[in-house]
C-alpha positions in Angstrom: 16.2 -5.4 0.0 14.5 -8.2 2.0 16.3 -9.9 4.8 16.6 -13.3 3.2 18.0 -15.1 6.2 15.0 -14.0 8.3 12.4 -14.8 5.6 13.8 -18.3 4.9 13.5 -19.4 8.6 10.5 -21.6 9.6 7.4 -19.6 10.5 6.9 -19.0 14.2 3.7 -20.6 15.3 2.3 -18.8 18.3 -0.5 -20.7 20.1 -1.7 -17.8 22.2 -2.2 -15.8 19.0 -4.1 -18.5 17.2 -7.0 -18.6 19.6 -7.5 -14.8 19.3 -7.5 -14.7 15.5 -9.1 -17.9 14.3 -12.5 -16.3 14.0 -11.1 -13.4 12.1 -9.3 -15.8 9.7 -12.6 -17.4 8.9 -14.1 -14.0 8.0 -11.2 -12.9 5.8 -12.2 -12.1 2.2 -10.6 -14.9 0.2 -10.6 -12.9 -3.0 -8.6 -10.0 -1.4 -8.2 -6.5 -2.6 -6.5 -5.6 -5.9 -3.4 -3.5 -6.4 -5.1 -0.2 -7.1 -7.6 -0.5 -4.3 -4.8 -1.4 -1.9 -2.9 1.7 -3.0 -5.9 3.9 -2.3 -6.4 2.4 1.1 -2.8 3.0 2.0 -2.9 6.5 0.7 -6.1 7.2 2.7 -4.5 5.8 5.9 -1.6 8.2 5.8 -3.3 11.3 4.3 -5.0 12.9 7.3 -5.8 16.2 8.9 -2.2 16.9 9.9 -1.6 18.1 6.3 -3.3 21.4 7.2 -0.4 22.3 9.5 2.4 21.7 7.0 2.7 25.3 5.7 2.9 26.5 9.3 5.5 23.8 10.1 7.7 25.1 7.2 7.1 28.7 8.3 8.5 27.8 11.7 11.8 26.4 10.3 12.3 27.8 6.7 12.6 26.1 3.4 15.3 23.7 4.5 12.7 22.0 6.7 11.4 20.3 3.5 14.5 18.1 3.5 13.5 16.9 7.0 10.0 16.2 5.7 11.4 14.0 2.9 13.7 12.2 5.4 10.7 11.6 7.7 8.7 10.1 4.8 11.5 7.7 3.9 12.0 6.4 7.4 8.3 6.0 7.8 8.2 3.9 4.6 11.1 1.7 5.9 9.2 1.0 9.2 6.1 0.1 7.2 8.2 -2.6 5.4 9.5 -3.8 8.8 5.9 -4.3 10.0 5.3 -6.5 6.9 8.4 -8.6 7.7 7.1 -9.1 11.3 3.8 -10.4 9.9 5.6 -12.9 7.7 7.0 -14.5 10.9 3.6 -15.9 11.9 0.6 -16.7 9.8 -1.8 -15.8 12.6 -0.8 -12.2 12.9 -3.7 -10.0 11.9 -3.1 -6.6 13.7 -0.5 -4.3 15.1 -1.3 -5.6 18.6 -0.6 -9.2 17.4 2.9 -8.0 16.3 3.5 -6.4 19.7 2.4 -9.5 21.5 4.5 -11.8 19.4 7.6 -9.6 20.1 7.2 -8.8 23.8 4.2 -10.6 25.2 0.6 -10.0 26.3 1.5 -7.1 28.6 3.0 -5.2 25.7 -0.1 -5.8 23.6 -2.1 -3.9 26.2 0.4 -1.0 26.1 0.1 -0.7 22.3 -3.7 -0.9 22.6 -3.8 2.0 25.0 -1.3 4.0 22.9 -3.5 3.6 19.8 -6.6 4.6 21.6 -4.9 7.6 23.1 -3.8 8.7 19.6 -7.4 8.2 18.2 -8.8 10.3 21.1 -6.4 13.1 20.5 -7.1 13.0 16.8 -10.9 13.3 17.6 -10.1 16.4 19.8 -8.2 17.8 16.7 -11.3 17.2 14.5 -13.5 19.3 16.9 -10.9 22.0 17.0 -10.7 22.2 13.2 -14.5 22.3 13.0 -14.8 25.0 15.6 -12.1 27.1 14.1 -13.6 26.8 10.6 -17.1 27.6 11.8 -15.8 30.7 13.6 -14.0 31.8 10.4 -17.2 31.5 8.4 -19.4 33.1 11.1 -17.1 35.3 13.3 -20.0 37.5 14.6 -22.4 34.6 15.5 -23.6 35.1 19.1 -26.5 33.6 21.1 -28.0 35.5 24.0 -29.4 33.2 26.8 -30.8 35.6 29.3 -27.8 37.7 30.3 -25.3 35.1 29.0 -23.7 35.8 25.6 -22.2 32.7 23.9 -19.9 33.0 20.9 -16.3 32.7 19.6 -14.3 29.6 18.9 -15.2 27.8 22.1 -18.9 28.1 21.3 -18.2 26.8 17.8 -16.7 23.7 19.4 -19.9 23.1 21.4 -22.0 23.5 18.2 -19.7 21.0 16.5 -20.2 18.5 19.3 -24.0 18.8 18.9 -23.8 18.4 15.2 -21.6 15.3 15.5 -23.7 13.7 18.3 -26.2 11.7 16.1 -23.3 10.0 14.2 -21.4 9.5 17.4 -24.2 7.4 18.8 -24.3 5.0 15.8 -23.0 1.5 16.3 -23.5 0.4 12.7 -21.1 2.6 10.8 -21.4 0.9 7.4 -22.7 4.0 5.6 -20.2 6.3 7.3 -17.3 4.0 6.3 -17.9 4.8 2.6 -17.8 8.5 3.4 -14.6 8.0 5.5 -13.1 6.3 2.5 -13.4 9.6 0.5 -11.0 11.2 3.0 -8.1 11.1 0.5 -10.2 12.7 -2.2 -11.3 15.4 0.2 -7.7 16.3 1.1 -6.7 16.4 -2.6 -9.7 18.8 -3.2 -8.4 21.1 -0.5 -4.9 21.1 -1.9 -6.1 21.9 -5.4 -8.5 24.6 -4.2 -5.7 26.3 -2.2 -3.5 26.3 -5.3 -6.3 27.9 -7.4 -6.8 30.5 -4.6 -3.2 31.5 -4.9 -3.3 31.6 -8.7 -6.6 33.3 -9.3 -7.9 34.4 -5.9 -5.9 37.6 -5.7 -3.6 36.2 -3.0 -0.5 35.4 -5.1 2.7 33.9 -4.0 4.6 36.8 -2.5 4.7 35.8 1.2 7.9 36.6 3.0 9.9 33.4 3.5 13.2 32.4 5.0 15.7 29.6 4.2 16.4 28.5 7.8 15.0 29.3 11.2 16.8 27.0 13.7 14.5 27.7 16.7 11.4 26.2 15.0 12.8 22.8 14.1 11.5 20.9 17.2 8.0 21.9 16.5 8.3 21.4 12.8 9.6 17.8 13.1 6.7 16.9 15.4 4.2 18.3 12.9 5.9 16.4 10.1 5.9 13.1 12.0 2.2 13.6 12.8 1.4 13.2 9.0 2.8 9.6 9.1 0.6 8.1 11.7 -1.1 5.4 9.6 1.1 2.4 10.6 -1.6 0.7 12.7 -3.4 0.2 9.4 -0.4 -1.4 7.6 -1.2 -5.0 8.8 -4.8 -4.6 7.6 -3.6 -3.5 4.2 -1.2 -6.4 4.0 -3.5 -9.2 5.0 -6.3 -7.9 2.8 -4.2 -7.9 -0.4 -4.8 -10.5 -3.1 -1.2 -10.5 -4.1 0.9 -9.9 -1.0 4.1 -9.8 -3.1 3.0 -6.3 -4.3 2.8 -4.9 -0.8 6.2 -3.1 -1.0 5.2 -1.4 -4.3 1.8 -0.4 -2.8 3.6 1.2 0.2 6.2 2.9 -2.2 3.4 4.4 -4.4 1.4 5.6 -1.4 4.3 7.2 0.3 5.5 8.9 -2.9 2.0 10.1 -3.7 1.4 11.5 -0.2 4.9 13.1 -0.1 4.1 14.9 -3.3 0.8 16.2 -1.8 2.5 17.1 1.5 5.3 19.0 -0.2 2.9 20.7 -2.6 0.6 22.2 0.1 3.7 23.1 2.3 5.3 25.0 -0.6 2.1 26.6 -1.9 0.9 27.7 1.6 4.3 29.1 2.6 4.6 31.0 -0.7 1.1 32.4 -0.4 1.3 33.7 3.2 4.9 33.4 4.3 5.5 33.8 8.1 1.9 35.0 8.4 0.5 31.5 7.7 -1.8 30.3 10.5 -1.7 26.8 12.1 -4.3 25.7 9.7 -3.8 27.0 6.2 -7.5 27.1 5.5 -7.9 29.8 8.2 -5.8 32.2 6.0 -8.1 31.7 2.9 -10.4 34.5 1.8 -14.1 33.5 2.2 -15.2 35.4 -0.9 -13.4 33.3 -3.6 -15.1 30.1 -5.0 -11.9 28.0 -4.8 -11.3 29.0 -1.2 -14.9 28.4 -0.3 -14.6 24.9 -1.7 -11.5 24.3 0.5 -13.1 25.7 3.6 -16.4 23.8 3.2 -14.6 20.5 2.4 -12.5 21.0 5.6 -15.8 21.6 7.4 -17.2 18.3 6.2 -14.2 16.1 7.1 -14.6 16.2 11.0 -18.3 15.5 10.8 -17.7 12.4 8.6 -14.6 11.1 10.4 -15.3 11.6 14.1 -17.6 8.5 14.6 -15.2 6.1 12.9 -12.2 7.6 14.7 -13.8 7.2 18.1 -15.5 3.8 17.6 -12.4 1.7 18.6 -12.0 3.8 21.8 -15.7 3.5 22.6 -15.7 -0.2 21.9 -12.8 -0.8 24.2 -14.6 0.9 27.1 -17.9 -0.8 26.3 -16.4 -4.2 26.3 -15.0 -3.7 29.9 -18.3 -2.3 31.1 -20.5 -5.0 29.5 -18.5 -7.7 31.2 -20.0 -6.4 34.4 -23.5 -7.0 33.0 -26.1 -4.2 32.6 -28.2 -2.8 29.7 -25.9 -3.0 26.7 -27.8 -0.4 24.7 -27.7 2.1 27.6 -24.0 1.4 28.2 -23.2 2.1 24.5 -25.2 5.4 24.5 -23.8 6.7 27.8 -20.2 5.7 26.8 -20.4 7.5 23.5 -22.1 10.6 25.0 -19.5 10.8 27.8 -16.6 10.4 25.3 -18.0 13.2 23.1 -18.4 15.5 26.1 -14.9 14.8 27.2 -13.5 15.4 23.7 -15.4 18.7 23.5 -14.2 19.8 26.9 -10.6 18.9 26.0 -11.0 20.9 22.7 -12.3 23.9 24.7 -9.5 23.7 27.3 -6.7 23.2 24.7 -8.0 24.9 21.5 -4.6 24.9 19.8 -4.6 22.6 16.8 -0.9 22.9 15.9 0.2 22.2 19.5 -2.1 19.2 19.7 -0.8 17.8 16.4 2.7 18.3 17.6 2.0 16.3 20.8 0.4 13.5 18.7 3.4 13.4 16.4 6.1 13.6 19.0 4.6 11.0 21.3 2.0 8.7 19.7 3.3 8.6 16.1 7.0 8.5 17.1 6.2 5.4 19.2 3.8 3.6 16.8 5.4 4.6 13.4 9.1 4.7 14.3 10.2 3.1 17.5 7.8 0.1 17.9 8.2 -1.3 14.4 12.0 -1.2 14.7 12.0 -2.8 18.2 9.4 -5.5 17.3 11.3 -6.4 14.1 14.7 -6.6 15.9 13.1 -8.9 18.6 11.2 -11.2 16.2 13.9 -11.5 13.6 16.9 -11.6 15.9 18.7 -9.1 13.6 20.1 -7.4 16.7 22.4 -10.4 17.3 24.7 -9.6 14.3 26.0 -6.3 12.9 24.8 -5.5 9.4 23.9 -2.5 7.2 20.3 -3.3 8.0 20.9 -3.1 11.7 22.8 0.2 11.4 19.8 1.6 9.4 17.3 0.5 12.0 19.4 2.0 14.8 19.5 5.3 13.0 15.7 5.3 12.7 15.5 4.6 16.5 17.9 7.4 17.2 16.0 9.8 14.9 12.6 8.8 16.5 13.9 9.1 20.0 15.5 12.6 19.5 12.5 13.8 17.5 10.2 12.5 20.2 12.0 14.1 23.1 12.7 17.6 21.5 9.3 17.6 19.9 7.4 16.8 23.1 9.3 19.4 25.0 8.7 22.1 22.3 5.0 21.3 21.9 4.2 21.2 25.6 6.2 24.4 26.2 4.4 26.0 23.4 1.0 24.8 24.7 1.8 26.1 28.2 2.9 29.4 26.8 -0.3 29.9 24.9 -2.5 28.9 27.9 
């Protein structure tokens, strides 16, 4: 239920936000997006590569971990609604950074900006790891001899992936790629359906050894679950682009219900198929001889190539803006920045080639902050709800406690796991 006392107060006009967004207001599409398209955009924002780790996450903790997945989804939905309420406090808010600035000032805006760029950078590293692992699965014996040097294995696959991605990484006009990126949700659904068909007709079956509860794996599992709900920075964009903003809550509800069905489906199917033997990416378990599993594997192979450029563009643009302020050849700065970023992403993927550990770090640090703690804190500050006890305040405090505990234990578990593997 909406907080009527907050929504009925006069709008907070913030002059320092007005100067930043007036130009964007003039470029806003006055027609707006319809209900169905808004639902698809919201679904795409929350349906990412983290879904491939869900069977592994359930395998770490047992079947009861699915309850934790559902709780995480519900709390994530609640914080998305809190972001909407924050936007209703000022007509000039157009981004997550604007919300942070309205709540805590310009310095906090910079902190949120850095946090989002860090998350995008780590997601890009994950994309290269996925691509490298998938290429190695398809071509496990591929080796190149350069003189006396033999190059092969997962690390070499990451290098090959970086070379394949390089042309798209150098693009500054991503209009064409944006349409391909929009097909991300469809690609994930294709993967889920293909995995189901592999279990039914691919000779794999659903006889994997499973357990009801494994207490020691919960810290890692919760971090991987949270990593699947990292789309909150897109929530303000969905809201301001809608033709009928009163439908926003229903759009979020449908998108979260749909995505949760997909998440639970792949978690259940993957765990039933391979049990405790499921790998960090469910696609690495699939047989390469079956048509359905080939479709899942090749679709997985296409996602990083299509998504890398758009994921890294905000990071590259932030760096380029700072460098261009010091003058110089703008074209050269863009090219060198994007090449340097791709090299750094590839090196990071080679040093830390553990996708599940990377996703756990992303979930327990970046997503916990951006999707759980910051929406709650910004809403409490902007609305003044913290001044008086209410059921709403109690609910928000529980989300903050959940996010804090999950972040701390998840970070410790994921870093410990990463150090152990290295």
